[in-house]
C-alpha positions in Angstrom: -77.5 -44.7 -22.7 -75.3 -46.1 -25.4 -72.6 -43.5 -24.5 -72.7 -44.5 -20.9 -72.2 -48.2 -21.7 -69.1 -47.4 -23.8 -67.4 -45.3 -21.1 -68.1 -48.0 -18.5 -66.7 -50.6 -20.8 -63.5 -48.5 -21.3 -63.1 -48.1 -17.5 -63.3 -51.9 -17.0 -60.6 -52.6 -19.6 -58.4 -49.8 -18.2 -58.7 -51.2 -14.7 -57.8 -54.7 -15.9 -54.7 -53.3 -17.6 -53.5 -51.5 -14.4 -54.2 -54.6 -12.4 -52.1 -56.7 -14.7 -49.3 -54.0 -14.6 -49.3 -54.0 -10.8 -48.9 -57.8 -10.6 -46.0 -57.8 -13.1 -44.5 -55.0 -11.1 -44.4 -57.1 -8.0 -42.8 -60.0 -9.8 -40.0 -57.8 -11.2 -39.4 -56.2 -7.9 -39.1 -59.6 -6.2 -36.6 -60.7 -8.9 -34.5 -57.6 -8.6 -34.4 -57.9 -4.8 -33.3 -61.5 -5.1 -30.6 -60.7 -7.7 -29.3 -57.6 -5.9 -25.9 -58.2 -4.3 -25.6 -58.4 -0.5 -24.4 -55.3 1.2 -20.7 -55.1 1.8 -19.4 -55.8 5.3 -18.6 -52.7 7.3 -14.9 -51.9 7.6 -13.8 -51.4 11.2 -11.0 -49.0 12.0 -8.8 -50.2 14.9 -7.7 -47.4 17.2 -4.2 -47.5 18.6 -4.1 -48.2 22.3 -3.2 -45.3 24.5 -0.3 -47.1 26.2 1.1 -48.5 22.9 1.0 -52.2 23.9 -2.5 -53.2 25.1 -6.1 -52.0 25.2 -7.7 -50.9 28.4 -11.3 -52.1 29.1 -12.7 -48.7 28.3 -10.9 -48.7 24.9 -12.1 -52.3 24.2 -15.7 -51.4 25.0 -15.5 -48.3 22.8 -14.3 -50.4 19.9 -17.1 -52.9 20.4 -19.6 -50.0 20.6 -18.4 -48.4 17.4 -18.1 -51.7 15.5 -21.6 -52.9 16.4 -23.3 -49.4 16.3 -24.5 -49.7 19.9 -26.1 -46.9 21.8 -23.4 -46.5 24.5 -20.4 -48.1 26.2 -22.7 -49.7 28.9 -24.5 -51.8 26.2 -21.1 -52.8 24.7 -20.0 -53.9 28.2 -23.1 -56.0 28.7 -22.7 -57.6 25.2 -19.1 -58.5 26.1 -20.0 -59.7 29.5 -22.7 -62.0 28.2 -20.3 -63.4 25.5 -17.5 -64.0 28.1 -20.0 -65.8 30.4 -21.1 -68.0 27.6 -17.6 -69.0 26.8 -16.7 -69.7 30.5 -19.8 -71.9 30.9 -19.0 -73.9 27.8 -15.4 -74.4 28.9 -16.5 -75.5 32.4 -18.7 -78.1 30.8 -15.7 -79.4 28.8 -16.7 -78.1 25.3 -14.4 -76.8 22.7 -15.4 -73.2 21.7 -14.7 -72.2 18.1 -14.1 -68.5 17.5 -14.3 -68.1 13.7 -11.4 -66.1 12.4 -9.5 -66.3 15.7 -9.1 -69.9 16.8 -10.4 -72.6 19.1 -10.5 -72.5 22.9 -10.4 -75.6 25.0 -9.5 -76.9 28.4 -6.4 -79.2 28.5 -5.1 -81.2 31.3 -1.4 -81.3 32.1 0.2 -84.3 33.8 1.9 -84.2 37.2 5.6 -83.9 36.8 8.8 -83.2 38.6 10.4 -79.8 38.5 13.1 -77.8 40.1 12.9 -74.6 42.2 15.2 -72.2 40.4 16.1 -70.3 43.5 17.2 -73.2 45.7 17.7 -76.0 43.1 15.4 -78.3 45.2 13.4 -80.9 43.3 9.7 -80.4 43.7 6.5 -82.2 42.5 4.3 -80.1 40.2 0.7 -81.3 40.4 -1.6 -82.0 37.5 -4.0 -79.2 36.6 -6.3 -77.9 33.9 -5.4 -75.0 31.6 -7.4 -73.0 29.1 -5.7 -73.0 25.7 -6.3 -71.1 22.5 -5.3 -72.7 19.3 -5.1 -70.0 16.6 -6.8 -70.6 13.3 -4.9 -70.6 10.0 -6.6 -67.3 9.0 -5.5 -65.6 12.2 -1.9 -66.9 11.9 -1.6 -65.6 8.3 -3.1 -62.2 9.2 -0.8 -61.6 12.2 2.4 -63.4 11.5 
């Protein structure tokens, strides 16, 4: 009997040690996860447009698909369509729409003014109207210009 009590006592102390090791393991894993650096942003390669000056809709949707790792071009088209609708609705309501890294879109009113028809030289009245304007951000200007 004495032998059985000793082995059971050894098992209890061994199980306590493994339990304490497991709890410290969780803390160290949490610490390493918190101190681990964030994953680097994915670099996106820009394809050259087929007609050398501007992208077609298909090329634009292909770029969106590859940049966002979407299933197919149809999903990319739906994402773009939803984004464009959101911007249009915001502009209709008179909001300024910031596009980080690109600029700020807003609706501006132009005043009525007098102009001249270049073909006939006749003086005409140009009515007031609303226009959508994009003010480029400093980051965009420095990257492009």
